[in-house]
N, C-alpha and C positions, 0 to 999 in steps of 0.2 A: 033723635033727640036733641035739642039742644043742649048747650052746657051746663051745669052744674056747682055755684062752688058753693063749699060747707069749710069756716076757717077755726080750726081749734087748737087750742093748747093739751097740749097733752102728757109733757111735764116741764121742770120747769129752765126756759128758756129755750125751750124749742117747741115751734107752731107746725101743724100739717095743715095744708092747704088740699082739701080735696076735692079731687075733677070728674065729675063722671057727666057723661055726653061724647061732642061734638068737639075739637079743641083748634076750631080752625077761624080763618079769616072774618071777624063778625064781632057786634057791641060786646057779646058777653066775655067773647076772650079777653076782650079791648079790659075788662074789668082784673083780670089779674094783674099787668101794672101797675092801678091804683093800690090794690093790697099790697104787691111788693113796695112802696111806695108808705104805705102807711107802716108796713113793718120795721121800714127801718126809722123812718122817724119815734117811734116810738121806742126803737133800740132794741126790735126783738130780730134777731139776725140769722137766728140758726132755724133754716125751716125746709122740711117735706113737702114737696111735691108730687102730691098720692098720687097716680096715674091710673094704677089697675082697673076702672072704670071706665079710663077714656073709650073709645071704639073708632075711632076717626083722629087724625090728626093731620093739619094738611102743612107747607110751607112754612104761613105765618105761624101757625102754631110752636113748629120746630123752634121759630124765632125768638116768637115769646119766651118759650122756655129759656133761652140761649141769654135773653137780658136779664131776666130773672136770676139767671145764677151770676150773672155780669156785674148786675147793680150790688146784689148782695155779696157779692167777693169787696168790693168796690167801699162798701160799708163797713167793712169787717166783717164778715159771715157767708155761710158757706150754705148754697142748695145742695139737696138730694133728693133724686128723683127714685119710687116705689114705679117702677115698671117691669112687669112679671113678662113671657117668655111671648111675641108676638107679636101684631100689625105695630103697636109704639116702640115698644123697643129693635125691632126692624129696623124700622126708620130712623131712627138715634144713630145706630151702627153704621147705617149705608152711608147718613150725612155725617158721619163723625163726631154727629154731638156728647158721644162719649167721652172723645178725648179732654172734655171740656164743663163736663157736666156728670159726678158721680153721681149712676142709676143700681139699686139695689132688687130683689126682683122681692124682697115683703118690706113692711115697714117695720119692724122691730130689728131687722138687718139694716138700717135708714138710720134709725134710732141709736141700735150701736155703733153706728160710724161716727153720729156726732158728738157721743159721748156724755158723759156727766156737765152737769153745771159748771161753769167755770167760775171760783170762789166771789163771796160778794165786793170784799176788798180790793181783788186784782178788777174788777171789771169798773170799779169808781176811779182808776190811780190812773 
């Protein structure tokens, strides 16, 4: 299955980008870069990459996750990845991506890690 991408806001200030299928070199995967750029431009910098439905990832996919994390961090935000035990998490550990990207087994844990949205006046200062 090709990569399916769905973006949704679940809490104030938290955007979930859900991936289903294969995260590999290709046009579909490149859309992740564009989505991260759009999120940064609109000030949505607390992002969860929900990868529970990803059944295959290659080195290009791992690179895209690292790139997204770096761009969000550079924009004052944070990326948390949801990847339960399995192939994806094993590859993240093997490539040491888990040293630069926070990985959680469930979506509620990822939301908890990002915490509540900062007060409006704190954002505008």
